[in-house]
N, C-alpha and C positions, 0 to 999 in steps of 0.2 A: 176357696174356704179351707183353712188348715185344720188339721185334727188336733185334739188336745196334746198328743205326744210330740207334735211337730214343733211346738213353741219351745220345748225344753232342749231339743236337739239343734236349734238354730244357733249358728255361730256368729258372734259379734266381734268386730275388731276393736282392740283397745288402743290403737294408734289414732291420735287426733289428726283431723284433716287440716292441712295447712291452707288457710285462705285469709284474705284480708278481712279485718273486723271494722265495724262501725264504731263511732265514738261511744254510744250507749253500751255496746257490748264490751268495750275496753274497760268502762267503769265497773260493770257488773262482774267481769272476770277477775278484777283485782280484789273483789270482796269474797271470792270463793276460798274454801280451805285448801290447803296444800294436800295433794293426793299422797297416798302411801308410796314410798319408793324403797328399793332395796339398797343397803349400803354395800361397801366392798367386802365385808365379812359375811354376807349372805343373810343377815337379819333385816327385817323390815324397819325402816326408819320412820317412826311415827311421832316425832318429837312434838310437832305442832298439835296433834290430836291429844297427846298426853298432857300438854300444857293446859288446854281447854278443860280437860276432865279434872285436873287438880284444882284449877280455879273454881270450878263448879262445886267441888267437894268442900272447899274452904268457905263457900257462901252459906252453908248450913243445910238443913233437911226440912225445909218448909213445904207447904202444899203446892207451891208453885214449882218445886223441883220435880223433874220427871222421874220415871221408874229407874232409869239407868243411873241417876245421881243419888240414889238412896245410900245409906251408910254401908250396907252389905255389899252393894255393887262397887262402891268406891274402894272398900278394903280389897275386894277381889282384883280391882284394877290396879291398885298399888302393889299387890303381890305379883301380879303379872308383870308390871313394869320393873320391879326389882329382880325378878327371875330372868327377864330378858336382858337387863343390864349386866347381871352376873354372867350370863352366857356370853355376851359380847366381850366382857373383860377377860373371861377365860380363853375365848378364841383369840383375842389379841395377844395375850401372854404366850399362848402356844405358838402363834406366828412369829413373835419376837424371839422365842427360843430357837425356832427353826432357822430364822435369819442368822442368829448367832452361830449356830452349828455350821451353817453353810459358809459363813465367813471364816470359821475356824479351819475347815477342810479345804478351802479354796486354794491355799498355798501349800498344801501337803504334797503336791506333785514334785516340787523342787527339793523339799527336805525328805531325804530317804531315812529309813530306820537306822542304817549304818551311820549316817551323819549325826543323828541324835545320840548314838552311843559314843562316838568320838567326841562330840561336844560335851557331854556329861563327864566322861572320863578326864578330858583335858582340863576342864574347869576345876575338877576335884584335885588335879595334880598341881597346876600352876596358880589357880585362883586369880586369873586375870584374863578378861575377855579379849583384850587387845593382843596379848600373846597367843591366845587360842586362834584368833583370826589370822595371825601371821604364820603360825607354826603348823596348823592342821590343814591337810589337803582334803577338802570335802569333795563330794561327787560333782559339784559345779561351783562356780565362783560366787561367793557371797560377800557383800560389803560388811563393814563393821556394824553398821546400824541393823542390818538383817540378822547378824549373829546375836546382837543384844536383844532384839525383839523376840527371836526364837527362844532364847534362854529364859527371858521373863515370862513368855507364854507357857513354857514347860513348868515354870514355878507356880504361876498364879492363875492360869486359865484352866479350869477343870475339864473342859471339853477337849482342848488340845492335848493336855497331859494324858487324859484317858486314851485318846486315839493313838498317841505316840507310844504309850506303854503297851497297848495291845499289838501294835505293829512290830515293836521290838521283841515281844514274846513270840511272835509268829515267825521270826527269822530262823533259818537253820543254824544249828550249833556251830558248824564250821565257819559260816559267814560272820556270825556274831563274834567268834573268837578272833578272826582276822581283824575285825573292827576294833576290838579291845586292845590288840597289840599295837595299834597306831596311836595310842595315848602318848601325850608329851611326857618327857622326863621331868620330874620335880627337882627342886634344889637339893633336897636331902639325897636323892638318888645320885645326882651328879657329884655331890661331895664325897660319897662313898667310892664312886668310880675314879675320881681324881686322885685318890690315895693309892691306886694301883700304879706303881712306878713303871716307866718304860724299860729301865734296866733289868727288871725282873723277867721280862719276856713272857708275859702271862699266856696261858693256853686256855682252851675251852673248859678244862677241868677247874682251872683257877676261878673263872667267872661262875662256874656252877657252885663252887664252895662259897663264893661271895654272896650269891643269890640265896643259898640255903641258910647262911648265917644272918641274913638281914631280911627275912620274910616279911616282917612288919613294916619295913620301909619301902621295899619295891612293890610295884603294882602286881596284882595277882596274875596278869597275863605275860609277865616278863619271862624270857627264856635266856639261857647262857649265850646263845647266838646273838640275841638282840642286845645284850649287855656288851658283848665283844664289838659289835658293829658301832654302838654309840661311843664306846671307849676309843676306838680308832678315829671317830669323828672329832672327839675332844682332843686327841693327840695331834691331829692336823691343825687345829686352831690353838695349840699351845695352852691348853687349859688344865694340864696335869701338874701335880705339885713339884715334880722334879724337872720341869721344863722352865727355862729362863727366857723371858722376853726382854729384848733390848729396850732400855728406857729411852724416852725422847730427850732431846737436848734440854738441859736445865735453863731456866730464864726465858726471857722474851725473845732472845735472838735465836732464830732458826736458820740453818744454812740454806742459802738460796743459790740459784744458778750463777748469779754474778759473783757471789763469794767464792764458789768453787772455781770459777774462771780466774779469779785473782790469785788463787792458791797454786795455779799451774806454774811450772818452772819454764821460763822462756829459753833457757839454755838447752833444755831437752828438745824443744821444738826446733832449735837451730842446728841440731845434730846433722851430720852429712847423710844419714840414712833417711830415705824418703818412704814413709809408710804407704803413701798412695801408690807409688810405683810398685812396691812389693805386693800390695793388694792386687793390682792389675796383673802382675806376673803370675800370681797364684790362680787367678781366674782364668787367664790364658792357658796355663798348664793344665788345669782341670778340663777345660774345653777341648784341648787337643787330645787328651787321654780318652775322653768320651768319644770323639770322632774315630780314633784308632780302634776302639772296642767295637763300634758300629761297623766299621769296615771289615774287621775280622769275622764278625757274625755274618756279614753278607758274602764272604768268600765262597762258602759251599753253594750258595744259590747261583752265583756267577759261574762257578765251575760246572754245575749241572747244565746251565744254559749253553755254555761253550761246547760241552760234550754232546749235547743233543743237536746242535747245529753242525758241528764239524764231524761228528761221528767218532771222534777220538776220545776214549775214556780217560779221565783224569786220575791222578794218583789219590785214591780215597783212603788208603790205609797207611798209617805212620807207625813208628815204633811204640807209641803209647796206646794204639787202638787194637783191641783184640778182634773185634768183628764189627760189621756195619749192617744195619737194617735199613735198606734203601727203598723208598717209595717213589711215586711218580713226581712228587713235588719236593719232598724233603728227605733227608737221610738222618739216621740216628746212629751215633757212635757209641760202641760198647767199650768202655775203658775200665771196667771192673769185672770181677768174677761172677757177679750176680746182679741182674737188673730186673726191674718190674715194668710191665707195659700195661696200658689201660687208658683211661680217660680221666684227666685231672679235673677236680672240682675244688670248691672252697674248702671242703673238709678232708679230701683225699688227694694226696700227692703221689705221683708215680714218676719213675725215671724217664720213661718214654711216653709222651702224650700223643696217642694216635689220632686225636681229633685235629691236629695240625695238618694232617694229610687230606682229610675230607670229611664227609658225613660220618659221625661217630655215634648215632643213636642206638645202633645194635651192639655197641661195645660196652662192657661192664667197666665200672670205675677201676677195679683191679682185675684185669683180664687174665694175667698169668705172669710167670717169671721165666727168664732165660738164664740158665746157670752153666758155668764152665766147670767140668770135673777136673780132677788132678791129672788125668791122662790126656787132657786136651779136647775131650768130646763136649759137645754142647747139647743140652737137654731143655726142652720146653715143657713146662707144667701148666695146664689149663686150670685156672681158678675162677673163671667167670661163669655166668649163667648160660651162655651160648657156646656151641662147639666152634672150634677154630680149625681150619683146614690147612694141613701142611703137605705139600706136594700132592694135593688132591684127596688126601685121606683125612677123615674127620677125627679130631681129638676132643673127646667128650670132657665134661667137667670132672675134675679129679684125676684125669689121665695124663700120661707123659708121652713125649715123642722125641726122637733124636733128630737133631738138626745137622745138615751137611752143608758143604759149600754150595751156594746158589740155590738153596732150598727156598720154595715159594710159600709164604704165609698169607692166608686169605681169611678175612672176616668181614661179613657184610659186603659192602661195595669197595672195600679197601684191599690192596694187594701189595705185598712187600717181598723183597728179595734179600735173603740172609747171606752175607759174604763173610768168610773167615779169612783172617790175615795169614796167608800161607808163608809169608816171609819172616814171621816172628819165630825166632829160634825156639825158645822155651816159653810157651804161654802161661805156664803156672807161676812164673816169676812176676806176673802183673800184680800190682798192689790192689787190694780191694778197697778202692776209694770211689765214692759216688761222684 
């Protein structure tokens, strides 16, 4: 036996039990009213119930009508129905606006604020979306249809225009200024630039004067450097007033290859001079000279190999060589009064590249200089970051040391022997040629 409070706390399942129905149950179930259900917007959908109530209200207020169908009750029900419908319509309008806003910002990831700035400036300059699509370099590739849709959205869609305006205002001033500078040149601007003649040889000051005297025509982001750059571009395409473009042949007849072939003189072709043979001779001569140069460059290497095998030193110094810096693999000839040694790179060039001898990671790009004085003495000045050892003594950065015949220069893992040409009568007569 349950207590009075137990009936209120009992839980009942609202889910119907799926079982087979008999024929009489199927007929009775079809006569039942539709239960209340919730719509997608969260309000109860009771259309069927409200239909019955409105019909009962329309029947009148007789004694047969129940208490729920009295005029007061019907008015309350009507008000309730109208308030619920207004809520549903307001909810649907809000969801519609949310969907519109989502559709507006869905493609905002591709269109950057800088793209919008360049689009607006360029359209104001040339007033042609096709030219804007061809001339402006956006952050990514857009088709002409996408450019048109974006421009119309900025003009007529309040949501997109508000978001784009807010994003452009949030840009740093330097970034926005760079985007403004990429605006296309208008016809009026190019007409002014075309009047600057090539014979005048204009300078940056000339373009600055042109910009100051035509402030109403040029875009506010134009600079003298930008005008000079665009003027040079127009000059390359022969768009200036003092440049003459060769006209095309008049009439329908245009010179073709067959016409040019007919204009050739057969007597010139039958001349005794054979152009093909001359061409082959020039190629052969150039090839032989290249081979001779390669052989001359390989002579020092073969001399070193011969001397290392036979033990007989070769003649290293000639009348044009002041001194030699000889390593284990290569040797460097000093034929001027001053040379630089170090490690050659793309931006730094030295007379003697020590990296050809071996590992040069410890060598500075400009390690030092070897200079011959007027009295015939040789001095080494260290200009690198690491010390260089001469005959076992360290020469620090900014220091100098005298070089003698057969002095040993060491840096890192590399070792060189400095040899002076003793047979040279007066070394000061050597020309200072690199």
